[in-house]
C-alpha positions in Angstrom: 0.0 0.3 -0.6 1.4 3.6 -1.2 0.5 5.2 1.5 2.5 3.2 4.1 5.8 4.7 2.6 5.0 7.0 5.4 5.1 5.4 8.0 8.5 5.4 9.3 8.6 2.6 12.1 12.0 3.2 13.5 11.3 6.9 13.8 8.2 6.1 15.5 9.6 3.9 18.4 11.6 6.8 19.3 9.1 9.1 19.2 6.7 6.9 21.7 9.6 5.7 24.0 9.9 9.5 24.8 6.0 10.5 25.2 5.4 6.9 27.6 8.6 8.1 29.6 7.5 11.3 30.4 4.3 9.9 30.9 5.6 7.4 33.7 5.7 4.6 31.4 9.4 3.1 31.9 10.6 1.3 28.9 13.5 -0.1 27.2 15.9 1.5 24.6 16.4 -2.1 23.2 12.7 -3.3 22.5 13.0 -3.7 18.3 10.6 -1.4 16.2 7.9 -3.1 15.0 8.1 -3.7 11.1 6.2 -2.0 8.4 2.6 -2.0 8.2 0.2 -4.0 6.0 -2.9 -2.4 6.8 -6.0 -4.9 6.6 -9.3 -4.1 4.5 -11.6 -2.1 6.7 -14.4 -4.4 6.0 -12.4 -7.2 6.8 -12.3 -5.3 10.5 -16.0 -4.1 11.0 -16.9 -8.0 9.9 -14.5 -9.2 12.9 -15.6 -6.3 15.3 -19.7 -7.3 13.9 -19.2 -11.1 15.4 -17.6 -10.1 18.6 -19.7 -7.9 19.4 -23.0 -10.9 18.9 -20.7 -13.2 21.1 -19.9 -10.4 23.6 -24.1 -10.6 24.0 -24.0 -14.1 25.3 -22.2 -12.2 28.3 -25.6 -9.9 28.3 -27.2 -13.4 28.9 -28.8 -13.3 25.1 -30.2 -16.6 23.8 -27.6 -18.5 21.9 -29.8 -19.5 19.2 -31.0 -15.1 18.4 -27.2 -14.6 18.3 -25.9 -17.5 16.2 -29.4 -16.2 13.8 -28.2 -13.2 14.1 -24.7 -14.0 13.1 -26.1 -16.1 9.8 -28.7 -12.7 8.8 -25.7 -10.7 8.6 -23.0 -13.4 6.7 -21.0 -13.3 9.4 -20.7 -16.8 10.1 -17.2 -17.3 8.0 -15.1 -15.1 10.2 -16.0 -17.0 13.1 -13.6 -19.2 14.5 -12.6 -22.7 15.3 -13.9 -21.7 18.9 -16.2 -19.3 18.3 -18.5 -21.4 16.8 -18.5 -23.7 19.5 -19.5 -21.3 21.7 -22.9 -20.9 19.9 -23.5 -24.7 19.9 -24.0 -24.4 23.9 -25.7 -22.8 26.3 -23.4 -19.8 28.4 -23.3 -21.6 31.3 -22.3 -24.5 30.4 -19.2 -23.1 28.4 -16.1 -23.5 30.4 -14.9 -20.4 33.4 -12.0 -19.6 31.1 -14.2 -19.3 28.0 -16.9 -16.7 29.8 -13.8 -14.5 31.2 -12.2 -14.7 27.0 -16.4 -13.1 26.0 -16.5 -10.5 28.2 -12.8 -9.6 27.7 -13.9 -8.6 23.7 -15.7 -5.5 24.8 -12.0 -4.4 25.3 -11.5 -5.6 21.7 -14.5 -4.1 20.4 -14.0 -0.7 21.8 -10.6 -0.7 20.5 -12.4 -1.4 16.6 -14.3 1.9 17.9 -11.7 3.8 18.3 -9.8 2.7 14.9 -12.8 3.4 13.0 -13.0 7.0 15.0 -16.0 6.7 16.9 -14.1 8.0 19.7 -11.3 9.2 21.0 -10.2 7.9 24.6 -8.1 4.7 23.8 -6.0 4.4 27.2 -3.6 1.5 29.1 -5.8 1.4 32.1 -9.4 2.8 31.7 -12.1 0.6 30.9 -15.0 0.9 28.0 -17.0 4.0 28.2 -20.9 3.4 28.4 -20.7 5.3 24.8 -20.1 2.4 22.9 -23.4 1.3 22.9 -24.2 4.3 20.6 -22.2 3.8 17.9 -22.9 -0.2 17.4 -26.1 -2.2 15.8 -29.0 -2.9 18.5 -28.7 -6.8 18.3 -31.6 -7.1 20.9 -33.6 -5.2 18.1 -32.4 -6.9 15.6 -30.9 -4.5 13.8 -28.9 -5.0 10.8 -24.8 -4.6 10.8 -24.6 -4.3 7.1 -24.7 -0.3 6.7 -22.5 -0.6 10.1 -20.0 -2.8 7.9 -20.0 -0.7 4.4 -19.6 2.6 6.4 -16.9 1.7 8.4 -13.8 4.1 8.1 -10.0 3.8 9.3 -8.9 7.2 11.1 -5.4 7.9 9.7 -3.6 4.6 9.3 -0.6 6.2 10.5 -2.3 7.6 14.2 -3.2 3.3 14.1 0.3 2.4 13.8 2.0 4.7 16.4 -1.0 3.9 19.3 0.0 -0.2 18.0 3.5 1.0 18.7 2.6 2.4 22.1 0.2 -0.1 23.4 3.6 -2.3 22.6 6.2 -0.6 24.5 3.1 -0.2 27.2 2.3 -3.8 27.3 6.3 -4.5 27.8 6.0 -2.2 30.8 2.5 -3.9 32.4 4.3 -7.4 31.5 7.5 -6.5 33.5 5.6 -4.9 36.0 3.6 -7.9 37.0 7.0 -10.0 36.7 9.0 -7.9 39.6 5.4 -7.7 41.8 4.8 -3.7 41.1 2.0 -1.6 40.3 1.4 0.9 38.4 -2.2 2.8 38.0 -0.6 3.7 34.4 -1.0 0.3 32.8 -3.5 -2.4 33.0 -1.7 -5.7 31.6 -5.6 -7.6 30.5 -6.8 -4.2 29.2 -3.7 -3.2 26.9 -3.5 -7.2 25.5 -7.5 -6.9 24.0 -6.6 -3.1 22.8 -3.2 -4.2 21.3 -4.5 -7.3 19.7 -7.0 -5.7 17.9 -4.4 -3.5 16.8 -1.9 -6.2 15.2 -5.1 -7.1 14.0 -5.9 -4.2 11.7 -2.1 -3.8 10.8 -1.4 -6.9 9.6 -3.4 -8.3 7.1 -2.2 -11.9 7.4 -2.1 -12.7 11.1 -5.1 -14.8 11.8 -7.1 -14.1 14.8 -6.2 -16.4 17.2 -2.6 -17.0 16.3 -1.7 -13.2 17.1 1.3 -13.2 19.2 1.6 -11.1 22.1 5.1 -11.3 23.0 7.0 -7.9 24.2 
């Protein structure tokens, strides 16, 4: 993509390192810069977002048949991972505790995709999803279609997205290093960072498979 020639990962690393340090997030100098991005098509990101939105309704106690039908009607079935397909074969209370936890955290990923689409400007390392999220999304309870949302979903500036990914990558190192050392910091929340970084990685690198995205630092 010609636009990506304007992205300089090494310069972005240097700038972000300075910004993070000024804000009390200490990151190591030799943490490498990221590869130049190969952005995924925006409609593909929107479909992943809508699929996760549907599955998140299970956490809200929506009947699995309603969610399954909504996903099928909106032609999102092919976006389901193997594990996600299994979620729709069982009642929510029959899923493992870890599965339920995974579904709960989808809301952080949805919030990140909403930021990527320019719906809000508050993607942080440590604060939860805002109540405004529901106003951006189709209402599944009313069986609102995802078609217009998917077709209208557009990225904010790609350099801005990649720069945010780089920030999360470096903040992730800080949060994980703190956990290993038993240090707490109100600057970061490791779980929030991991979920949001995954959405950013998926967007920036079209070759990545959702279930195989590595969150190494």
